[in-house]
C-alpha positions as YAML, in Angstrom:
chain: A
units: angstrom
residues:
- id: 1
  name: UNK
  ca: [90.31, 93.63, 3.58]
- id: 2
  name: UNK
  ca: [86.38, 93.79, 2.54]
- id: 3
  name: UNK
  ca: [84.03, 92.16, 4.36]
- id: 4
  name: UNK
  ca: [81.06, 90.48, 3.10]
- id: 5
  name: UNK
  ca: [77.81, 91.88, 3.48]
- id: 6
  name: UNK
  ca: [76.03, 90.18, 5.89]
- id: 7
  name: UNK
  ca: [78.76, 90.37, 8.04]
- id: 8
  name: UNK
  ca: [78.28, 94.10, 8.22]
- id: 9
  name: UNK
  ca: [74.38, 93.40, 8.62]
- id: 10
  name: UNK
  ca: [75.36, 90.94, 12.01]
- id: 11
  name: UNK
  ca: [77.79, 93.44, 13.11]
- id: 12
  name: UNK
  ca: [74.93, 96.12, 13.28]
- id: 13
  name: UNK
  ca: [73.76, 96.29, 17.11]
- id: 14
  name: UNK
  ca: [70.36, 96.46, 16.66]
- id: 15
  name: UNK
  ca: [70.34, 93.72, 14.52]
- id: 16
  name: UNK
  ca: [71.83, 91.82, 16.44]
- id: 17
  name: UNK
  ca: [70.47, 92.59, 19.50]
- id: 18
  name: UNK
  ca: [67.21, 91.37, 17.80]
- id: 19
  name: UNK
  ca: [68.68, 88.04, 16.24]
- id: 20
  name: UNK
  ca: [70.27, 86.87, 19.74]
- id: 21
  name: UNK
  ca: [67.73, 87.55, 21.64]
- id: 22
  name: UNK
  ca: [65.48, 85.43, 19.68]
- id: 23
  name: UNK
  ca: [68.02, 82.57, 19.41]
- id: 24
  name: UNK
  ca: [69.37, 82.60, 23.36]
- id: 25
  name: UNK
  ca: [66.59, 80.43, 24.77]
- id: 26
  name: UNK
  ca: [66.81, 78.08, 22.06]
- id: 27
  name: UNK
  ca: [70.48, 77.10, 23.23]
- id: 28
  name: UNK
  ca: [69.41, 77.49, 26.39]
- id: 29
  name: UNK
  ca: [66.27, 74.78, 26.61]
- id: 30
  name: UNK
  ca: [68.46, 72.45, 23.93]
- id: 31
  name: UNK
  ca: [71.35, 72.63, 26.65]
- id: 32
  name: UNK
  ca: [69.02, 71.85, 29.40]
- id: 33
  name: UNK
  ca: [67.74, 69.28, 28.00]
- id: 34
  name: UNK
  ca: [70.75, 67.56, 26.52]
- id: 35
  name: UNK
  ca: [72.56, 67.77, 30.24]
- id: 36
  name: UNK
  ca: [69.98, 65.83, 31.74]
- id: 37
  name: UNK
  ca: [70.25, 63.24, 28.92]
- id: 38
  name: UNK
  ca: [74.13, 63.11, 29.08]
- id: 39
  name: UNK
  ca: [73.83, 63.20, 32.76]
- id: 40
  name: UNK
  ca: [71.53, 60.01, 33.47]
- id: 41
  name: UNK
  ca: [74.12, 58.21, 30.94]
- id: 42
  name: UNK
  ca: [77.15, 58.98, 32.69]
- id: 43
  name: UNK
  ca: [75.96, 59.23, 36.02]
- id: 44
  name: UNK
  ca: [73.48, 56.05, 35.90]
- id: 45
  name: UNK
  ca: [73.92, 54.13, 32.58]
- id: 46
  name: UNK
  ca: [77.97, 54.11, 32.34]
- id: 47
  name: UNK
  ca: [79.32, 51.35, 33.76]
- id: 48
  name: UNK
  ca: [82.39, 52.11, 36.49]
- id: 49
  name: UNK
  ca: [85.68, 52.14, 34.73]
- id: 50
  name: UNK
  ca: [88.01, 48.88, 35.48]
- id: 51
  name: UNK
  ca: [90.52, 51.52, 37.49]
- id: 52
  name: UNK
  ca: [89.33, 53.94, 38.29]
- id: 53
  name: UNK
  ca: [85.40, 52.64, 39.40]
- id: 54
  name: UNK
  ca: [82.82, 55.11, 40.15]
- id: 55
  name: UNK
  ca: [85.76, 58.19, 40.58]
- id: 56
  name: UNK
  ca: [85.75, 58.03, 36.61]
- id: 57
  name: UNK
  ca: [82.19, 60.00, 36.17]
- id: 58
  name: UNK
  ca: [83.84, 63.54, 37.02]
- id: 59
  name: UNK
  ca: [84.74, 63.81, 33.64]
- id: 60
  name: UNK
  ca: [81.02, 64.59, 32.40]
- id: 61
  name: UNK
  ca: [82.20, 67.75, 34.65]
- id: 62
  name: UNK
  ca: [85.37, 68.25, 33.94]
- id: 63
  name: UNK
  ca: [86.15, 67.56, 30.14]
- id: 64
  name: UNK
  ca: [83.52, 69.57, 28.68]
- id: 65
  name: UNK
  ca: [84.79, 72.38, 31.05]
- id: 66
  name: UNK
  ca: [88.53, 72.12, 29.99]
- id: 67
  name: UNK
  ca: [87.30, 72.13, 26.27]
- id: 68
  name: UNK
  ca: [85.13, 75.42, 26.94]
- id: 69
  name: UNK
  ca: [88.19, 76.92, 28.52]
- id: 70
  name: UNK
  ca: [90.19, 76.91, 25.45]
- id: 71
  name: UNK
  ca: [87.24, 77.25, 23.14]
- id: 72
  name: UNK
  ca: [85.92, 80.87, 24.59]
- id: 73
  name: UNK
  ca: [89.67, 82.15, 24.86]
- id: 74
  name: UNK
  ca: [89.44, 81.53, 21.37]
- id: 75
  name: UNK
  ca: [86.54, 83.04, 20.52]
- id: 76
  name: UNK
  ca: [87.12, 86.09, 22.55]
- id: 77
  name: UNK
  ca: [90.60, 86.38, 21.08]
- id: 78
  name: UNK
  ca: [89.31, 86.40, 17.24]
- id: 79
  name: UNK
  ca: [86.19, 88.60, 18.62]
- id: 80
  name: UNK
  ca: [88.84, 90.86, 20.35]
- id: 81
  name: UNK
  ca: [91.50, 90.51, 16.76]
- id: 82
  name: UNK
  ca: [88.54, 91.26, 14.76]
- id: 83
  name: UNK
  ca: [87.45, 94.35, 16.62]
- id: 84
  name: UNK
  ca: [91.02, 95.66, 16.74]
- id: 85
  name: UNK
  ca: [91.84, 94.70, 12.96]
- id: 86
  name: UNK
  ca: [88.17, 96.48, 11.81]
- id: 87
  name: UNK
  ca: [87.39, 98.73, 14.51]
- id: 88
  name: UNK
  ca: [84.13, 96.71, 15.11]
- id: 89
  name: UNK
  ca: [82.60, 97.67, 18.43]
- id: 90
  name: UNK
  ca: [80.37, 94.64, 18.45]
- id: 91
  name: UNK
  ca: [83.47, 92.26, 18.22]
- id: 92
  name: UNK
  ca: [84.78, 93.97, 21.43]
- id: 93
  name: UNK
  ca: [81.58, 93.67, 23.01]
- id: 94
  name: UNK
  ca: [81.69, 89.44, 22.32]
- id: 95
  name: UNK
  ca: [85.13, 89.61, 23.67]
- id: 96
  name: UNK
  ca: [84.15, 91.51, 26.79]
- id: 97
  name: UNK
  ca: [80.80, 89.29, 27.27]
- id: 98
  name: UNK
  ca: [82.69, 86.01, 26.82]
- id: 99
  name: UNK
  ca: [85.93, 86.43, 29.19]
- id: 100
  name: UNK
  ca: [83.87, 85.92, 32.40]
- id: 101
  name: UNK
  ca: [82.08, 83.13, 31.52]
- id: 102
  name: UNK
  ca: [85.65, 81.46, 30.25]
- id: 103
  name: UNK
  ca: [86.93, 82.45, 33.64]
- id: 104
  name: UNK
  ca: [84.36, 80.32, 35.32]
- id: 105
  name: UNK
  ca: [84.64, 77.34, 32.97]
- id: 106
  name: UNK
  ca: [88.79, 77.16, 33.25]
- id: 107
  name: UNK
  ca: [88.22, 77.43, 37.31]
- id: 108
  name: UNK
  ca: [85.46, 74.62, 37.08]
- id: 109
  name: UNK
  ca: [88.08, 72.84, 34.83]
- id: 110
  name: UNK
  ca: [90.86, 73.05, 37.55]
- id: 111
  name: UNK
  ca: [88.30, 72.38, 40.52]
- id: 112
  name: UNK
  ca: [87.47, 69.43, 38.97]
- id: 113
  name: UNK
  ca: [90.62, 68.13, 38.10]
- id: 114
  name: UNK
  ca: [91.69, 68.50, 41.73]
- id: 115
  name: UNK
  ca: [88.80, 66.80, 43.24]
- id: 116
  name: UNK
  ca: [89.74, 64.19, 40.78]
- id: 117
  name: UNK
  ca: [93.52, 64.08, 41.72]
- id: 118
  name: UNK
  ca: [93.10, 63.79, 45.23]
- id: 119
  name: UNK
  ca: [92.05, 59.94, 45.19]
- id: 120
  name: UNK
  ca: [93.75, 58.87, 41.55]
- id: 121
  name: UNK
  ca: [97.18, 60.92, 42.38]
- id: 122
  name: UNK
  ca: [97.10, 61.37, 45.95]
- id: 123
  name: UNK
  ca: [97.09, 65.29, 45.77]
- id: 124
  name: UNK
  ca: [95.01, 67.49, 44.97]
- id: 125
  name: UNK
  ca: [97.83, 69.34, 42.81]
- id: 126
  name: UNK
  ca: [100.91, 68.70, 40.90]
- id: 127
  name: UNK
  ca: [102.88, 71.51, 39.00]
- id: 128
  name: UNK
  ca: [101.80, 69.23, 36.08]
- id: 129
  name: UNK
  ca: [102.42, 70.93, 32.52]
- id: 130
  name: UNK
  ca: [98.92, 70.34, 31.96]
- id: 131
  name: UNK
  ca: [97.85, 72.25, 34.78]
- id: 132
  name: UNK
  ca: [99.95, 74.35, 34.67]
- id: 133
  name: UNK
  ca: [99.16, 75.89, 31.72]
- id: 134
  name: UNK
  ca: [95.52, 75.85, 32.10]
- id: 135
  name: UNK
  ca: [96.19, 77.73, 35.62]
- id: 136
  name: UNK
  ca: [97.81, 80.43, 33.28]
- id: 137
  name: UNK
  ca: [94.30, 80.34, 31.17]
- id: 138
  name: UNK
  ca: [92.90, 81.27, 34.32]
- id: 139
  name: UNK
  ca: [95.31, 84.21, 35.04]
- id: 140
  name: UNK
  ca: [95.14, 85.33, 31.27]
- id: 141
  name: UNK
  ca: [91.15, 85.32, 31.87]
- id: 142
  name: UNK
  ca: [91.43, 87.61, 34.74]
- id: 143
  name: UNK
  ca: [94.04, 89.47, 33.48]
- id: 144
  name: UNK
  ca: [92.04, 90.36, 31.05]
- id: 145
  name: UNK
  ca: [88.64, 91.42, 32.85]
- id: 146
  name: UNK
  ca: [91.07, 93.42, 35.31]
- id: 147
  name: UNK
  ca: [92.05, 95.11, 32.43]
- id: 148
  name: UNK
  ca: [89.35, 96.19, 31.04]
- id: 149
  name: UNK
  ca: [87.99, 97.39, 34.32]
- id: 150
  name: UNK
  ca: [91.49, 99.76, 34.58]
- id: 151
  name: UNK
  ca: [90.06, 101.77, 31.78]
- id: 152
  name: UNK
  ca: [87.37, 104.32, 32.48]
- id: 153
  name: UNK
  ca: [86.92, 104.94, 28.28]
- id: 154
  name: UNK
  ca: [85.93, 101.80, 26.48]
- id: 155
  name: UNK
  ca: [87.60, 102.57, 23.28]
- id: 156
  name: UNK
  ca: [91.21, 102.22, 25.35]
- id: 157
  name: UNK
  ca: [90.07, 99.25, 26.92]
- id: 158
  name: UNK
  ca: [88.92, 97.35, 23.96]
- id: 159
  name: UNK
  ca: [92.09, 97.86, 22.25]
- id: 160
  name: UNK
  ca: [94.53, 97.05, 25.57]
- id: 161
  name: UNK
  ca: [92.79, 93.81, 26.61]
- id: 162
  name: UNK
  ca: [92.35, 92.97, 22.68]
- id: 163
  name: UNK
  ca: [96.32, 92.79, 22.60]
- id: 164
  name: UNK
  ca: [96.64, 90.96, 25.46]
- id: 165
  name: UNK
  ca: [93.79, 88.39, 24.37]
- id: 166
  name: UNK
  ca: [95.83, 88.00, 21.19]
- id: 167
  name: UNK
  ca: [99.09, 87.12, 23.37]
- id: 168
  name: UNK
  ca: [97.33, 84.93, 25.50]
- id: 169
  name: UNK
  ca: [96.47, 82.63, 22.39]
- id: 170
  name: UNK
  ca: [100.48, 81.10, 22.47]
- id: 171
  name: UNK
  ca: [99.50, 79.39, 25.45]
- id: 172
  name: UNK
  ca: [95.97, 77.29, 23.67]
- id: 173
  name: UNK
  ca: [98.50, 74.74, 22.19]
- id: 174
  name: UNK
  ca: [100.70, 74.57, 25.04]
- id: 175
  name: UNK
  ca: [97.61, 73.20, 27.08]
- id: 176
  name: UNK
  ca: [96.16, 71.06, 23.81]
- id: 177
  name: UNK
  ca: [99.69, 69.67, 23.19]
- id: 178
  name: UNK
  ca: [101.33, 69.47, 26.55]
- id: 179
  name: UNK
  ca: [101.01, 66.04, 27.18]
- id: 180
  name: UNK
  ca: [102.61, 65.13, 24.60]
- id: 181
  name: UNK
  ca: [105.50, 67.63, 24.52]
- id: 182
  name: UNK
  ca: [106.24, 66.97, 28.09]
- id: 183
  name: UNK
  ca: [106.13, 64.33, 30.80]
- id: 184
  name: UNK
  ca: [102.78, 64.51, 32.13]
- id: 185
  name: UNK
  ca: [100.82, 62.54, 34.95]
- id: 186
  name: UNK
  ca: [97.94, 64.14, 32.89]
- id: 187
  name: UNK
  ca: [96.13, 61.76, 31.49]
- id: 188
  name: UNK
  ca: [96.27, 61.72, 27.59]
- id: 189
  name: UNK
  ca: [94.13, 61.27, 24.81]
- id: 190
  name: UNK
  ca: [91.20, 59.30, 24.88]
- id: 191
  name: UNK
  ca: [88.26, 60.28, 23.05]
- id: 192
  name: UNK
  ca: [90.79, 61.66, 20.24]
- id: 193
  name: UNK
  ca: [92.29, 57.98, 19.58]
- id: 194
  name: UNK
  ca: [89.80, 57.13, 16.84]
- id: 195
  name: UNK
  ca: [92.08, 54.44, 15.95]
- id: 196
  name: UNK
  ca: [92.10, 52.89, 19.11]
- id: 197
  name: UNK
  ca: [89.99, 54.75, 21.67]
- id: 198
  name: UNK
  ca: [90.67, 54.58, 25.23]
- id: 199
  name: UNK
  ca: [87.08, 54.87, 26.43]
- id: 200
  name: UNK
  ca: [84.01, 52.55, 25.80]
- id: 201
  name: UNK
  ca: [81.11, 54.05, 23.68]
- id: 202
  name: UNK
  ca: [78.61, 53.19, 26.74]
- id: 203
  name: UNK
  ca: [80.91, 55.71, 28.30]
- id: 204
  name: UNK
  ca: [81.53, 57.91, 25.19]
- id: 205
  name: UNK
  ca: [78.21, 59.04, 24.25]
- id: 206
  name: UNK
  ca: [77.45, 60.56, 27.65]
- id: 207
  name: UNK
  ca: [80.57, 62.43, 27.43]
- id: 208
  name: UNK
  ca: [80.01, 63.97, 23.63]
- id: 209
  name: UNK
  ca: [76.64, 64.96, 24.83]
- id: 210
  name: UNK
  ca: [78.07, 66.79, 27.67]
- id: 211
  name: UNK
  ca: [79.97, 68.39, 25.52]
- id: 212
  name: UNK
  ca: [77.74, 69.50, 22.99]
- id: 213
  name: UNK
  ca: [74.99, 70.50, 26.01]
- id: 214
  name: UNK
  ca: [78.12, 72.97, 27.77]
- id: 215
  name: UNK
  ca: [78.75, 74.33, 24.50]
- id: 216
  name: UNK
  ca: [75.18, 75.30, 23.69]
- id: 217
  name: UNK
  ca: [75.06, 76.75, 27.32]
- id: 218
  name: UNK
  ca: [77.61, 78.73, 26.92]
- id: 219
  name: UNK
  ca: [76.12, 79.66, 23.70]
- id: 220
  name: UNK
  ca: [73.44, 80.93, 25.33]
- id: 221
  name: UNK
  ca: [74.83, 82.39, 27.91]
- id: 222
  name: UNK
  ca: [77.30, 84.39, 25.50]
- id: 223
  name: UNK
  ca: [74.46, 86.08, 23.40]
- id: 224
  name: UNK
  ca: [72.32, 87.33, 26.71]
- id: 225
  name: UNK
  ca: [75.83, 88.84, 28.02]
- id: 226
  name: UNK
  ca: [76.41, 90.42, 24.45]
- id: 227
  name: UNK
  ca: [73.00, 91.83, 24.62]
- id: 228
  name: UNK
  ca: [73.44, 93.46, 27.84]
- id: 229
  name: UNK
  ca: [76.56, 94.67, 26.47]
- id: 230
  name: UNK
  ca: [75.05, 96.25, 23.30]
- id: 231
  name: UNK
  ca: [72.50, 98.22, 25.53]
- id: 232
  name: UNK
  ca: [75.56, 99.15, 27.88]
- id: 233
  name: UNK
  ca: [77.68, 100.69, 25.03]
- id: 234
  name: UNK
  ca: [74.51, 102.04, 23.02]
- id: 235
  name: UNK
  ca: [72.73, 102.97, 25.49]
- id: 236
  name: UNK
  ca: [72.36, 106.93, 24.47]
- id: 237
  name: UNK
  ca: [71.31, 105.35, 21.09]
- id: 238
  name: UNK
  ca: [67.56, 106.17, 20.04]
- id: 239
  name: UNK
  ca: [66.91, 102.26, 19.25]
- id: 240
  name: UNK
  ca: [68.15, 101.55, 22.59]
- id: 241
  name: UNK
  ca: [65.52, 103.56, 24.21]
- id: 242
  name: UNK
  ca: [62.63, 102.50, 21.78]
- id: 243
  name: UNK
  ca: [63.46, 98.95, 22.73]
- id: 244
  name: UNK
  ca: [63.73, 100.02, 26.97]
- id: 245
  name: UNK
  ca: [60.48, 101.46, 26.71]
- id: 246
  name: UNK
  ca: [58.37, 99.06, 24.66]
- id: 247
  name: UNK
  ca: [57.59, 96.84, 27.93]
- id: 248
  name: UNK
  ca: [56.31, 99.95, 29.42]
- id: 249
  name: UNK
  ca: [53.96, 101.05, 26.14]
- id: 250
  name: UNK
  ca: [52.77, 97.69, 26.09]
- id: 251
  name: UNK
  ca: [53.92, 96.49, 22.44]
...
């Protein structure tokens, strides 16, 4: 399969390094602004839930974190697959950079879910299908990171971790459909029920804002982490030496 020319250009480490450096600040400051707007809308403007009271407000952290936990894994696995099939080192760098960020989002989703669960369910944890599959996702992230660190050879680490990432993709639809396939105490779909949504617009718009904000924040973190990963992988290349020397030479 032949890849487009623009894709090859994007896969060039020097080109990607410069492009990522230019884009990351835009994503970061946009995310900060939207987080401020979404937090104010969710914590101040949104009315209390008629059943959960103010306890529902944790969704403005929990839902974006849970959404990013699966999105980041999908991106990681896609990048790992591209690197494995087309032997593209930059794709492996993207996967390696995404894994720790995805693990933190997954951990945050589990912690905020536990905090919400104590007053609502009477317990911090239940072996519910959604909770269990989300915990498995965290283990997949940690397994991917550990497997990479187990190899001294970057090439072997890339290939082995890519296989694990691709195998773990089977967990994503399980997470998504678990509340439908099995009897679950976890809250079912709300904002996705377009015909009869379970959340009012006063509550929904801050949530959508926070989801977008978290996504932009992830993009900023990913670009910065990939830049660092690229510098480490290409440390012996001439262009890296030129980039590192730029501040010292006052260019």
